[in-house]
C-alpha positions, 0 to 999 in steps of 0.5 A: 396526776395526768390520767386525773387531769384528762379524766376531769377534763373528760367530764367537763367536755361532756358538760360543756361542749354538745354531743354532736354523735346524738345530733348525727351530725355529718362531718362533710357538712360540719365547721370548723369548728364544730371540727374542732370540738371534735378533735378536741374532745378526741384528743382529750378522750383518748389522753383520760384513756392511757 
């Protein structure tokens, strides 16, 4: 159940949040909001793969 929830959340994140890797965002120049979004997407992706 947990894995299914995170897979659905990962799909929603893909549609809602921007892809910073395609924009070639420099992490040193990223704002705190951008860093928070990156962290959120990383956490969701990690949990959806477990």
